[in-house]
C-alpha positions as CSV (number, residue, x, y, z in Angstrom):
1,M,68.0,119.8,45.1
2,R,71.5,119.3,46.9
3,M,72.4,116.3,48.7
4,A,75.2,115.1,50.9
5,A,77.6,112.3,49.6
6,T,77.3,109.1,51.2
7,N,79.2,105.7,50.8
8,N,76.3,103.6,52.0
9,K,75.3,102.0,48.5
10,N,71.7,100.9,50.5
11,F,71.0,104.7,50.8
12,S,71.3,105.8,47.4
13,P,69.6,109.1,46.6
14,A,68.5,107.9,43.0
15,F,65.9,105.5,44.7
16,L,64.2,106.1,47.8
17,H,62.8,103.1,48.8
18,D,64.4,99.9,49.4
19,R,64.4,97.9,46.0
20,Y,65.2,94.2,47.6
21,L,61.8,94.9,49.9
22,L,59.5,95.7,46.6
23,L,61.1,92.9,44.8
24,A,60.6,90.4,47.6
25,T,56.8,92.0,48.2
26,A,56.2,91.6,44.3
27,I,57.6,88.3,44.1
28,L,55.4,86.6,46.9
29,V,52.4,88.5,45.7
30,L,52.7,87.5,41.9
31,M,53.4,83.8,43.4
32,G,50.3,84.1,45.7
33,L,47.8,85.1,43.3
34,L,49.0,82.3,41.0
35,M,49.0,79.7,44.0
36,V,45.3,80.9,44.6
37,A,44.2,80.6,41.2
38,S,45.8,77.0,41.0
39,T,44.6,75.7,44.7
40,S,40.8,77.3,44.4
41,I,39.9,76.6,40.9
42,S,38.1,73.1,41.6
43,L,36.7,74.7,44.9
44,S,35.5,77.9,42.8
45,S,34.1,75.9,40.1
46,H,32.1,73.5,42.5
47,F,30.7,76.3,45.0
48,Y,30.3,79.3,42.5
49,H,30.3,77.7,39.4
50,H,33.3,79.7,37.9
51,P,36.8,78.7,37.9
52,F,38.4,82.0,39.3
53,R,36.0,83.3,41.7
54,Y,38.5,83.4,44.4
55,L,41.0,84.8,42.4
56,I,39.4,87.8,41.3
57,H,38.3,88.5,45.0
58,Q,41.9,88.2,45.7
59,T,42.8,90.5,43.1
60,A,40.3,92.8,43.9
61,C,41.4,92.9,47.5
62,L,45.2,93.1,46.5
63,A,44.0,96.2,44.4
64,L,42.4,97.8,47.3
65,G,45.3,97.1,49.5
66,L,47.7,98.7,46.6
67,F,45.5,101.9,46.8
68,L,45.7,102.2,50.6
69,A,49.5,101.7,50.5
70,A,49.5,104.5,48.1
71,F,48.0,106.5,50.9
72,V,49.7,104.8,53.6
73,V,53.4,105.7,52.1
74,N,52.7,109.3,52.0
75,I,51.8,109.7,55.7
76,P,54.7,111.1,57.9
77,V,55.8,108.0,60.5
78,K,55.3,111.1,63.3
79,T,51.7,110.7,62.6
80,W,51.6,107.2,63.3
81,E,53.2,107.6,66.3
82,K,50.5,110.2,67.5
83,I,47.6,108.5,66.8
84,S,48.7,104.5,67.9
85,P,46.9,104.7,71.4
86,T,43.9,105.7,69.1
87,L,44.3,103.0,66.8
88,L,44.7,100.3,69.8
89,I,41.6,101.3,71.3
90,I,39.6,100.9,68.2
91,G,41.0,97.5,67.6
92,I,39.9,96.6,70.9
93,I,36.5,97.9,70.7
94,L,36.4,96.1,67.4
95,L,37.7,92.7,69.0
96,I,34.5,93.3,71.5
97,L,32.1,94.2,68.6
98,V,33.2,90.7,66.8
99,L,32.0,88.6,69.6
100,I,28.6,90.1,69.7
101,P,26.0,87.7,68.0
102,G,24.6,89.6,65.0
103,I,27.3,91.9,64.6
104,G,30.4,89.5,64.3
105,K,30.4,87.0,61.5
106,Q,30.6,83.2,62.5
107,V,32.7,80.7,60.0
108,N,33.5,77.4,60.8
109,G,32.6,77.9,64.7
110,S,34.8,81.1,65.2
111,M,33.6,84.6,65.2
112,R,36.4,86.5,63.7
113,W,34.9,88.6,61.0
114,L,33.1,92.1,61.0
115,G,30.8,92.8,57.6
116,A,28.6,90.5,55.5
117,G,29.0,89.0,51.8
118,P,32.6,89.4,50.8
119,A,33.2,92.5,52.4
120,T,34.4,91.3,55.5
121,L,37.2,92.2,57.9
122,Q,39.4,89.9,60.3
123,V,39.9,92.0,63.2
124,S,42.9,89.9,64.4
125,D,44.7,91.0,61.3
126,L,44.3,94.5,62.0
127,M,45.3,93.9,65.7
128,K,48.3,93.1,64.7
129,L,49.6,96.1,63.1
130,G,47.6,98.1,65.9
131,M,49.5,96.2,68.6
132,V,53.0,96.8,67.1
133,L,52.1,100.7,66.5
134,Y,51.1,101.1,70.0
135,L,53.9,98.9,71.5
136,A,56.6,101.0,69.4
137,S,54.8,104.1,70.7
138,Y,55.3,103.0,74.4
139,L,58.8,101.9,73.9
140,V,59.8,105.3,72.9
141,R,58.0,106.9,76.0
142,H,58.8,104.5,78.4
143,Q,62.3,103.1,77.6
144,E,64.1,103.9,80.7
145,E,61.3,102.6,82.7
146,I,61.2,99.5,81.0
147,R,65.2,98.6,81.4
148,T,65.0,99.5,85.0
149,R,61.7,98.7,86.6
150,L,59.3,95.7,86.6
151,M,56.1,98.1,86.4
152,G,57.6,99.2,83.1
153,F,57.6,95.6,81.7
154,I,54.0,94.8,83.2
155,K,51.9,97.7,81.8
156,P,52.1,96.5,78.3
157,M,51.4,93.2,79.0
158,L,48.3,94.1,80.7
159,V,47.2,95.8,77.3
160,L,48.4,92.4,75.7
161,A,46.6,90.1,78.3
162,V,43.1,91.8,77.7
163,I,43.8,91.4,73.5
164,S,44.8,87.8,73.9
165,A,41.9,87.1,76.0
166,L,39.6,88.5,73.2
167,L,41.4,86.7,70.8
168,L,40.7,83.1,72.4
169,K,36.9,84.2,72.9
170,E,36.8,84.1,69.2
171,P,38.7,81.7,69.2
172,D,41.4,82.9,67.4
173,F,44.7,80.9,68.8
174,G,47.3,81.8,66.1
175,A,46.6,85.2,66.2
176,A,47.0,85.3,70.0
177,T,50.3,83.4,69.7
178,V,51.7,85.8,66.7
179,I,50.9,88.8,68.9
180,M,52.0,87.4,72.3
181,A,55.4,86.4,70.6
182,T,56.0,89.8,68.7
183,T,55.4,91.6,71.7
184,L,57.9,89.6,73.8
185,G,60.5,90.2,71.2
186,M,59.7,93.8,70.8
187,L,60.3,94.0,74.6
188,F,63.7,92.0,74.5
189,L,64.8,94.5,71.8
190,A,64.2,97.4,73.7
191,G,66.3,96.1,76.6
192,A,63.8,94.7,78.9
193,R,66.2,92.8,82.0
194,L,66.6,89.4,80.8
195,G,65.6,87.7,84.3
196,E,62.1,89.2,84.0
197,F,61.7,88.7,80.3
198,L,62.4,84.9,81.0
199,G,60.1,84.8,83.9
200,L,57.2,86.2,82.0
201,L,58.1,84.0,79.2
202,T,58.1,81.1,81.6
203,L,54.3,82.3,83.0
204,T,53.2,82.9,79.4
205,A,54.2,79.5,78.4
206,A,52.3,77.9,81.6
207,A,49.2,80.0,80.9
208,F,49.2,78.8,77.2
209,A,49.7,75.4,78.1
210,T,46.8,75.8,81.0
211,L,44.4,77.1,78.1
212,A,45.3,74.1,75.7
213,I,44.8,71.5,78.3
214,S,41.5,72.9,79.6
215,S,40.0,73.1,76.2
216,P,39.5,69.2,74.8
217,Y,39.0,71.0,71.1
218,R,42.5,72.9,71.3
219,L,43.9,69.8,73.0
220,Q,43.0,67.6,70.1
221,R,44.8,70.0,67.9
222,L,48.2,70.4,69.8
223,T,48.2,66.8,70.2
224,S,47.1,65.2,66.6
225,F,50.2,66.8,65.0
226,L,52.5,64.5,67.0
227,N,51.6,61.6,65.3
228,P,48.6,62.5,62.7
229,W,48.8,58.9,61.1
230,A,47.1,57.4,64.2
231,N,43.9,59.4,63.4
232,Q,44.3,60.2,59.8
233,F,40.5,60.3,59.2
234,D,39.9,62.0,62.2
235,S,42.1,65.0,64.0
236,G,45.1,63.9,61.9
237,Y,43.2,64.5,58.2
238,Q,44.2,68.0,57.4
239,L,47.9,67.3,58.3
240,T,48.3,63.6,56.8
241,Q,46.9,64.8,53.5
242,S,49.2,68.0,53.8
243,L,52.3,65.3,54.3
244,I,51.1,63.5,51.2
245,A,51.1,66.8,49.2
246,F,54.9,67.2,50.3
247,G,55.8,63.7,49.5
248,R,54.0,64.0,45.9
249,G,56.0,67.0,45.0
250,G,59.5,65.6,45.2
251,W,62.4,67.6,43.6
252,F,60.6,69.3,41.0
253,G,57.0,69.1,41.5
254,V,54.0,67.5,39.5
255,G,53.7,70.8,37.6
256,L,51.7,74.1,38.2
257,G,48.2,73.1,38.3
258,G,48.7,69.3,38.6
259,S,48.3,68.9,42.2
260,V,45.8,65.9,43.7
261,Q,45.5,67.1,46.8
262,K,43.9,70.5,46.2
263,L,41.0,68.5,44.8
264,F,38.8,68.4,48.1
265,Y,41.5,66.1,49.3
266,L,43.3,69.0,51.9
267,P,40.8,71.3,53.6
268,E,42.1,75.1,53.5
269,A,44.3,74.6,50.6
270,H,43.8,78.1,49.5
271,T,44.5,79.5,52.9
272,D,46.4,78.1,55.7
273,F,47.9,75.4,53.6
274,L,48.7,77.2,50.2
275,F,52.3,76.5,51.0
276,A,51.7,72.4,50.6
277,I,50.3,72.6,47.4
278,L,53.0,75.1,46.3
279,T,55.4,72.5,47.1
280,E,53.4,69.7,45.5
281,E,53.4,71.6,42.5
282,L,56.4,73.2,42.3
283,G,58.7,70.6,44.5
284,L,61.5,71.3,46.9
285,I,62.9,73.8,44.6
286,G,60.0,75.9,44.6
287,A,59.4,75.8,48.1
288,L,63.3,76.7,48.9
289,F,62.9,79.4,46.4
290,I,60.0,81.0,48.7
291,I,61.6,80.4,51.6
292,A,64.7,82.4,50.5
293,V,62.3,85.3,49.0
294,Y,61.1,85.4,52.6
295,V,64.5,85.7,54.3
296,L,65.1,88.4,51.7
297,L,62.1,90.4,52.9
298,V,62.4,89.8,56.7
299,S,66.3,90.8,56.5
300,R,65.6,93.8,54.5
301,I,62.9,94.6,57.1
302,F,65.0,94.4,60.0
303,L,68.0,96.5,58.2
304,I,65.2,99.1,57.8
305,G,64.8,98.9,61.3
306,R,68.4,99.2,62.3
307,Q,69.0,102.2,59.9
308,A,66.1,103.9,61.4
309,Q,67.7,103.3,64.7
310,V,71.1,104.7,64.0
311,L,69.6,107.6,62.8
312,Q,68.0,107.9,66.3
313,K,64.2,107.3,64.8
314,T,63.4,105.1,67.7
315,F,59.5,105.0,66.8
316,A,60.2,104.1,63.2
317,A,62.8,101.5,64.2
318,Y,60.6,99.8,66.7
319,V,57.5,99.5,64.0
320,A,60.0,97.9,61.7
321,Y,61.5,95.7,64.3
322,G,57.8,94.7,65.1
323,I,56.6,94.0,61.7
324,G,59.7,92.1,60.8
325,L,59.1,89.5,63.8
326,W,55.4,89.7,63.1
327,I,55.7,88.7,59.5
328,G,58.7,86.5,60.3
329,L,57.0,84.5,63.1
330,Q,53.8,84.0,60.8
331,V,55.9,82.5,58.0
332,L,57.5,80.3,60.5
333,I,54.3,79.3,61.9
334,N,52.6,78.7,58.6
335,I,55.5,76.9,57.1
336,G,55.9,74.4,60.4
337,V,51.9,73.7,60.6
338,N,52.2,72.9,56.7
339,T,55.1,70.3,57.5
340,G,53.8,68.8,60.8
341,L,56.2,70.6,63.0
342,L,53.7,72.6,64.7
343,P,50.3,72.2,65.7
344,T,47.4,73.5,63.4
345,K,47.1,77.4,63.9
346,G,44.8,78.6,61.5
347,L,47.4,81.1,60.2
348,T,47.7,82.5,56.5
349,L,51.1,82.5,54.7
350,P,51.5,86.6,54.8
351,L,51.3,87.9,51.1
352,M,50.2,84.9,49.5
353,S,47.4,82.8,51.1
354,Y,43.9,84.0,50.2
355,G,42.3,86.2,52.3
356,G,41.0,89.7,51.8
357,S,41.9,91.3,55.4
358,S,45.3,89.5,55.5
359,I,46.2,91.0,52.2
360,L,45.0,94.4,52.8
361,I,46.8,94.9,56.4
362,N,50.0,93.4,54.6
363,C,49.9,95.9,52.1
364,V,49.7,98.7,54.7
365,A,52.3,97.3,56.9
366,I,55.1,96.9,53.8
367,A,53.8,100.6,52.7
368,L,54.7,101.8,56.5
369,L,58.0,99.9,56.1
370,L,58.7,102.1,52.6
371,R,57.6,105.1,54.4
372,I,60.3,104.4,57.3
373,D,63.1,103.6,54.8
374,Y,62.0,107.0,52.8
375,E,62.5,109.1,55.7
376,S,66.0,107.7,56.7
377,R,67.2,107.9,53.4
378,K,66.2,111.6,53.0
379,T,67.6,112.2,56.4
380,K,70.8,110.1,55.6
381,T,71.3,111.7,52.2
382,G,70.8,115.3,53.6
383,L,67.8,115.9,51.0
384,S,65.4,119.0,52.1
385,W,61.9,118.0,53.0
């Protein structure tokens, strides 16, 4: 097989996938399994009389995710572009179905899941990827309209309004926030006019503020993080326990498995607040290491998007940018919630937290990025298909 010479070491023909993306993903997934085992062992023993029930479930979901990833990485990017509107419609239908009593599964007062028993799907996770794919397709088809006409900017926002309304009915304020921010970020990268962008950003912020104020439940969650110690046994309980975990961690942590806060003090320690327990057990050094790995992951995702854009693979570029924004924003929000910088949102830590739907969709997203990178490297090096 003949190949053209290239001076770009990031596009070595000897290996047609980004090593650093794979390395960062592997580290996060393995550390995630380790921390799921550590954070859930007491909970699993109490409810299921088996110390590793949560770990086994997470490992099974990861295995399924890797199987799906092996399938997705062989699907041409052009295929995703063609089916993206269909995937969006399927996602909206599922968001409607999940709200119907008897079809949707209610957990902790929220209707977010479809399925029964351990085989459940959190539709909002699927919707994040579906919206990225649809919007990337829209940006390719209407790129000039987005840059020159207000209507080009408004059309995707109407779709977003429908999705956000359905998510808020569950309620899933965190997923709605991530999808909204990702959409705005992609529109900005596509060249939306700054005045229109800032105007819509202001309206969006005002709408979310109104939604928060109109609901006593949301208002309590949004304001309790400002001074959690004022109601440390009520609305501020979860955050105060998280902050105690950070305080106990110190520089090097109390040791793997040595957390006290995971012993029924900190709710959702294996999902939304996994980072707090990680810091308690591995300390500031461990926390900074995980943050550095996420920085590596997101930077490689954006580099993949940039390379696709240079090669005029516009749809692929926007998909990579969208996934990078989605993962990066969710990491920032999750860590912000754990440290008390942001109100509680109910978002998992990508690739690490316990959650079957989350790990499945994350695996599919990473596989899609690997396919984009693969096609870019093939084009760059001149390899025949």
